[in-house]
N, C-alpha and C positions, 0 to 999 in steps of 0.2 A: 151150852146153848150158843148157837151161831149168831154173830152180829148181823143186823139187817143190812149193814154196809160191807159185809165180807167180800162181795164181788168187787166193789169199788176199791176196797183196800188192797185186794190181791192185784187188781189191774195197776194201781198206783205203785205198789212195790215192784211189780214186774217192769214198769216203765223206769223206775229209779235204778234198778239193776242194769237195764239196758243202757241207760244214760252213763252210768259209771263205767261200764264195759267199753262203750264207744269213746269215752274220754280217755281211757287208758290206751285204746287202739290208736286214737289220733295223736296222743303224746308220742307213741313209738314211731308212727309214720312221720311226724314232724321232725323228730330227732334224726331218723334215718335220712330224710331228704336234706336236712341241714348238713349232714356229714358228706354230702355230694357237692357242696358249694366251693370246694377248692382248699379251704383251710378251716380250722376250728373257729377262728375269729370271723371269717366270712359267714360260716354257718350260724354263729351266734347273732351276728348282725341281721341275717336273713330272718331268723326267728323273731327278733325284736321288731322287725317291720310287720310281722304277721299280727302282733298284738293289737287289739282294738285300742284306740286312744282314749284317754280320760282327760276331759277338758272341763271348762267352767259349766258347760251345759250337761254334765254327766247326770243321767236320769237315776232316780231312786227306784225302789220297788223291784219287780221281777225283771224288768229290762236291764236295770243296773246289775242285778245278780247274774243275768246271762252274760253280760259283758265281762264281769269279774271272773266267771267260770271259764270263758274263752281265754282270758288273759292268764289264768292259772294253768290251763292245759299247756299253753305256749311256754310259760315259765318253767313248768315241770320238764318239758322237752329241752329247754335251754340248760337247765341244771344237769340233765342227762349228758348233754354234749360237753358241758364244763367238766363233769366228772371224768369223762373219757379223755378229754384233753389233758387234765391234770394227772391222769394215770400213766401217760406216756413218759418214757425215759427221755431226759434231755439229750440232745445231740452233743457229742463230745468234739 
């Protein structure tokens, strides 16, 4: 038997999949742009500036979750840049 909410559930799951895909795409785009900043450190600093700030007026609920989601996308990109920087051989 099909749930009376099957259409809504399918729409919600589709939206969730698209959101996850877009987050992954943005992480890759941010990391790629950071690598054009001149040095790994400059790229990392640039990513850090992209992150929404958390201050004393940080909202709860879905707005706070959205801010955290954006911060995590940037943090994942920062980690990608860090891994690439650390995989480089030191200059002799």
